[in-house]
C-alpha positions as CSV (number, residue, x, y, z in Angstrom):
1,M,86.1,90.1,100.8
2,R,87.7,92.4,98.3
3,K,88.9,95.3,99.5
4,S,92.9,94.7,99.0
5,I,92.0,93.8,95.1
6,L,89.6,96.4,94.0
7,T,89.8,100.1,95.6
8,L,85.8,101.6,96.3
9,A,87.1,105.1,95.1
10,V,86.4,104.5,91.3
11,L,87.8,107.5,88.8
12,S,84.8,110.2,88.5
13,T,85.0,111.9,84.8
14,L,84.2,115.7,84.7
15,A,82.7,116.3,81.4
16,L,82.0,120.1,80.5
17,P,80.1,121.0,76.8
18,S,82.0,121.5,73.8
19,F,81.6,124.3,71.1
20,V,83.1,125.2,68.2
21,S,83.2,128.4,66.0
22,A,80.7,129.0,63.3
23,A,83.7,130.1,61.2
24,E,85.6,126.9,61.7
25,E,82.6,124.2,61.3
26,P,79.6,124.2,58.8
27,A,76.1,125.6,60.3
28,E,74.7,122.1,60.4
29,T,77.9,121.2,63.5
30,T,78.1,124.7,65.2
31,A,77.6,123.2,68.4
32,K,78.4,119.8,69.7
33,A,75.9,117.6,72.1
34,P,77.6,117.8,75.6
35,A,79.6,115.2,76.8
36,S,78.2,112.8,79.2
37,D,78.1,113.3,82.7
38,W,77.9,109.3,82.9
39,A,81.1,106.8,82.6
40,L,80.9,103.3,82.5
41,T,83.6,100.8,82.8
42,T,84.5,97.5,83.0
43,N,87.3,95.1,84.7
44,V,88.1,91.4,84.4
45,G,91.4,90.0,86.2
46,F,93.3,87.1,87.3
47,V,95.3,86.5,90.5
48,S,97.7,84.0,91.5
49,D,96.0,83.9,95.1
50,Y,92.7,85.9,96.0
51,Y,93.9,87.6,99.1
52,A,91.6,89.8,100.6
53,R,92.4,92.1,103.9
54,G,95.5,89.3,104.7
55,V,93.6,86.4,104.0
56,S,93.3,83.4,101.1
57,Q,89.5,83.4,100.1
58,S,90.5,81.0,97.3
59,W,92.3,78.3,99.2
60,H,95.6,79.6,98.0
61,K,94.6,78.7,94.3
62,P,93.8,81.0,91.3
63,A,91.0,83.5,90.8
64,A,89.2,84.9,88.0
65,Q,87.7,88.4,88.8
66,A,85.4,90.5,86.7
67,G,83.3,93.8,87.6
68,I,81.2,96.6,86.0
69,D,81.6,100.4,87.3
70,V,79.3,103.6,86.6
71,T,80.2,106.9,87.9
72,H,79.2,110.4,87.9
73,S,80.9,113.7,87.4
74,S,79.2,114.6,90.6
75,G,81.4,111.9,92.7
76,F,78.7,109.3,92.5
77,Y,80.0,105.6,92.1
78,A,78.0,102.6,91.7
79,G,79.2,99.2,90.8
80,A,79.2,95.1,91.2
81,W,82.1,93.3,91.1
82,G,82.8,88.8,91.8
83,S,85.3,86.2,92.2
84,N,85.8,82.9,92.3
85,V,85.9,81.9,96.3
86,S,86.6,78.2,97.8
87,P,83.5,76.2,99.6
88,N,86.3,74.9,101.6
89,T,85.7,78.4,103.6
90,Y,82.5,79.3,102.3
91,P,80.7,76.0,102.2
92,D,78.0,75.6,99.2
93,A,79.4,78.8,97.4
94,N,82.0,79.1,94.8
95,V,81.4,82.8,94.2
96,E,81.7,86.2,95.8
97,L,79.6,89.1,94.7
98,D,79.9,92.3,95.5
99,A,77.8,95.2,94.9
100,Y,78.7,98.6,96.1
101,A,77.8,102.7,95.8
102,G,79.0,105.9,97.1
103,Y,80.3,109.1,96.7
104,N,83.4,110.7,96.2
105,G,84.5,114.6,96.8
106,T,87.3,117.1,97.3
107,I,87.9,119.4,100.2
108,P,88.6,122.8,98.5
109,A,90.5,124.1,101.5
110,I,93.5,121.8,100.8
111,E,94.1,121.2,97.3
112,G,95.1,117.6,96.8
113,L,92.7,116.7,99.5
114,G,89.4,113.8,98.9
115,Y,87.3,111.8,100.4
116,T,84.8,108.8,99.9
117,V,81.7,107.7,101.5
118,G,79.9,104.7,100.7
119,A,78.7,101.0,101.5
120,I,78.9,97.4,99.9
121,G,77.7,94.3,101.0
122,Y,79.4,91.2,100.2
123,F,77.3,88.2,99.1
124,Y,78.1,84.4,98.5
125,P,75.4,83.0,96.5
126,G,74.3,79.5,98.0
127,G,76.7,79.5,100.9
128,S,75.3,79.2,104.6
129,W,76.5,78.3,108.0
130,K,73.9,75.8,108.1
131,K,76.0,74.0,105.8
132,Y,79.2,73.8,107.6
133,R,80.6,71.0,108.7
134,G,83.5,69.4,110.3
135,S,85.7,66.2,109.8
136,T,84.5,64.8,113.0
137,A,81.0,66.2,113.4
138,V,79.2,62.4,112.6
139,D,76.1,61.5,113.7
140,G,75.2,57.4,115.1
141,S,75.6,55.9,111.5
142,G,78.2,57.8,110.6
143,N,77.0,60.7,108.6
144,Q,78.3,64.0,108.4
145,I,76.0,66.4,110.3
146,P,75.8,70.7,110.0
147,L,77.6,72.0,113.4
148,T,75.5,75.2,113.1
149,P,71.9,74.2,111.9
150,R,70.3,77.4,113.1
151,G,73.0,79.8,111.5
152,G,72.4,82.2,108.7
153,R,74.1,83.1,105.6
154,W,78.0,84.6,105.1
155,D,76.5,87.9,103.3
156,T,78.5,90.9,104.8
157,Y,77.5,94.6,104.8
158,E,79.7,97.5,105.4
159,A,79.8,101.3,105.8
160,N,82.8,102.8,105.0
161,F,84.4,106.3,105.1
162,G,87.6,107.0,103.8
163,L,90.2,110.5,102.8
164,S,93.1,110.5,100.2
165,Y,95.7,113.0,100.3
166,K,97.7,112.7,96.9
167,W,99.1,109.1,96.4
168,L,97.8,108.6,100.3
169,S,94.8,107.2,101.5
170,A,93.5,106.1,104.6
171,K,89.5,104.0,105.1
172,A,87.6,102.8,108.2
173,S,84.8,100.3,107.4
174,V,82.2,99.3,110.1
175,T,79.9,95.8,109.5
176,L,76.2,97.1,109.7
177,G,75.6,93.7,110.6
178,D,77.2,90.3,112.1
179,W,80.8,89.9,110.6
180,Y,80.3,87.3,107.9
181,G,77.6,85.6,110.0
182,A,79.5,84.8,113.7
183,E,76.8,85.3,116.3
184,K,75.9,82.7,119.1
185,K,73.5,80.5,116.9
186,T,77.7,79.9,115.2
187,G,79.3,79.8,117.9
188,W,80.3,83.2,119.2
189,D,79.9,84.7,122.3
190,G,77.4,87.2,120.9
191,G,76.5,89.1,117.7
192,T,79.8,90.5,115.9
193,S,77.8,93.7,114.2
194,G,80.3,96.8,114.7
195,T,83.1,95.1,113.8
196,T,85.9,97.6,111.8
197,Y,88.4,97.6,109.7
198,L,91.2,100.4,109.4
199,E,92.8,101.0,106.6
200,L,96.4,102.8,105.5
201,N,97.0,102.7,101.8
202,A,100.3,104.2,99.5
203,A,100.4,104.3,95.8
204,Y,103.0,106.2,94.8
205,P,104.2,106.4,91.2
206,L,108.2,106.0,90.4
207,P,110.1,107.4,88.0
208,W,110.8,104.7,86.0
209,E,109.1,102.4,83.5
210,G,106.0,103.7,85.0
211,L,105.6,101.7,87.7
212,T,103.6,102.5,91.0
213,L,105.1,101.0,94.1
214,V,101.8,100.2,96.5
215,G,102.3,99.8,99.8
216,H,98.7,99.0,102.4
217,V,98.3,98.3,106.2
218,G,94.9,97.2,107.9
219,H,93.8,96.0,111.0
220,L,90.0,93.7,111.5
221,N,88.9,94.3,115.4
222,V,85.7,91.6,115.5
223,A,83.4,92.5,117.5
224,G,83.7,89.1,119.7
225,K,85.4,86.1,120.0
226,L,84.8,82.3,119.8
227,N,82.9,80.4,122.5
228,L,84.8,77.3,123.1
229,S,81.8,76.2,124.9
230,F,79.5,76.0,122.0
231,P,77.8,72.1,121.5
232,N,79.1,70.0,118.8
233,S,82.9,71.8,119.0
234,A,81.8,73.6,116.7
235,S,84.2,76.5,117.7
236,T,87.5,74.4,118.8
237,S,90.6,74.1,117.4
238,I,93.9,73.4,117.9
239,T,95.3,76.2,119.1
240,N,91.8,77.1,120.9
241,E,92.3,80.2,120.1
242,T,89.0,82.9,120.1
243,N,90.1,85.8,118.9
244,P,90.2,86.7,114.7
245,D,91.6,90.0,115.1
246,Y,95.0,90.6,113.2
247,T,97.2,93.3,111.3
248,D,97.7,92.2,107.6
249,W,100.0,94.0,104.9
250,K,101.0,94.2,101.4
251,V,103.8,96.0,99.8
252,G,104.5,95.4,95.9
253,L,104.6,96.8,92.3
254,S,102.1,97.2,90.1
255,K,102.5,98.6,86.3
256,A,100.1,100.2,83.9
257,F,100.7,99.1,80.1
258,K,99.3,98.2,76.6
259,I,99.7,95.7,74.1
260,A,100.0,96.6,70.7
261,N,96.8,99.3,70.3
262,S,95.2,97.6,73.0
263,E,95.2,100.2,76.5
264,G,94.1,99.5,79.9
265,W,96.4,96.4,80.9
266,N,97.7,96.4,84.4
267,A,99.8,94.2,86.3
268,G,101.0,93.6,89.6
269,V,103.5,91.9,91.9
270,Y,102.6,92.1,96.1
271,Y,104.2,90.6,98.9
272,V,100.9,89.9,101.1
273,G,99.8,88.3,104.7
274,N,98.8,88.9,108.3
275,D,100.2,87.8,111.8
276,N,97.7,86.3,113.3
277,D,99.1,82.8,113.2
278,R,96.9,81.1,115.6
279,Y,93.6,81.8,114.3
280,W,94.3,81.8,110.3
281,G,96.7,79.0,110.5
282,A,96.9,75.7,109.6
283,N,96.3,74.8,113.6
284,G,93.2,77.4,114.3
285,Y,90.1,77.9,113.6
286,G,90.0,79.9,110.5
287,G,92.7,78.3,108.8
288,T,90.6,74.8,108.6
289,S,88.0,73.9,106.3
290,F,84.6,74.0,107.3
291,N,83.3,72.2,104.1
292,G,83.6,68.7,106.1
293,K,87.0,67.7,104.1
294,G,89.4,65.7,105.5
295,T,89.3,62.9,107.6
296,T,87.7,61.5,110.9
297,T,90.6,62.9,112.6
298,K,91.4,65.4,111.1
299,A,89.7,68.5,108.9
300,A,91.5,69.7,105.8
301,S,93.5,73.0,106.6
302,K,95.9,75.1,105.5
303,N,97.8,78.6,106.7
304,L,95.2,81.0,104.8
305,N,97.5,84.2,106.4
306,D,100.8,82.3,105.0
307,D,103.5,85.3,103.5
308,R,102.8,85.2,99.7
309,L,103.8,86.5,96.6
310,I,100.8,87.3,94.5
311,V,100.9,87.8,90.4
312,T,97.6,89.9,89.2
313,I,96.8,90.8,85.5
314,G,94.1,92.9,84.0
315,R,92.5,94.8,81.9
316,T,90.0,97.8,82.1
317,F,87.8,98.8,79.0
């Protein structure tokens, strides 16, 4: 999950051919070559805690992130992005890799109104539900066993559509398959294809020091619930919560700046969290380590939806 760290509607560059007068330049430079319709940018960043859609992906530890984007003057965009994640949440996976593409455009009838449509894939190399182990899941010899040996991968695919007006934007995303591998084989009451995430975002430029006020609210609606009667107790928690749905938020300030003659820097401070403590908290299913951590009586756990102050810094090249 990446949605709260990098916006998918990347900037498009409209480049027009440029010419100079023969009276002003020598004959061999009468006309300059047209500027390219394509633009390539890269980015690197560091976050004190990688929160995506109101849930910590890094077990409340810092993360390093990087990406590359290509845009065309037509509005087409494509890119890739990566971050470290916690194997406590994604067993045997230490990295999240995202690949995305889409199109940004404007609606001429209303000045300032734009739209975006696209798709994104979230990939967790090496990670799988087959590696999912609980602290108390042991065989007769005391060896840990996987709770969902027939489970698939964490990889998830989404389609999205959004509208923007000046400094406001809204987007709807829907999974094109099971939500992070949640299905009957992994302890759910059925498949979770069609899971939705709705969000409203604001980036309001303030009149002081180049600051931008950032706001976000989103809602996750998973198309399924945990099955508490699943064999091997794969879907239990202290709270016995079966519903992962939640509303999350983010509010803070960002600032673009330069260091010496180095431009493209950006820093931010944000307050984030979500409202479903029973599922994403330390006593819930989503807050428990799936990596076999903890003791034979209690798994390692954290409140992954804790309200947190997040600090970010990055640069675009």
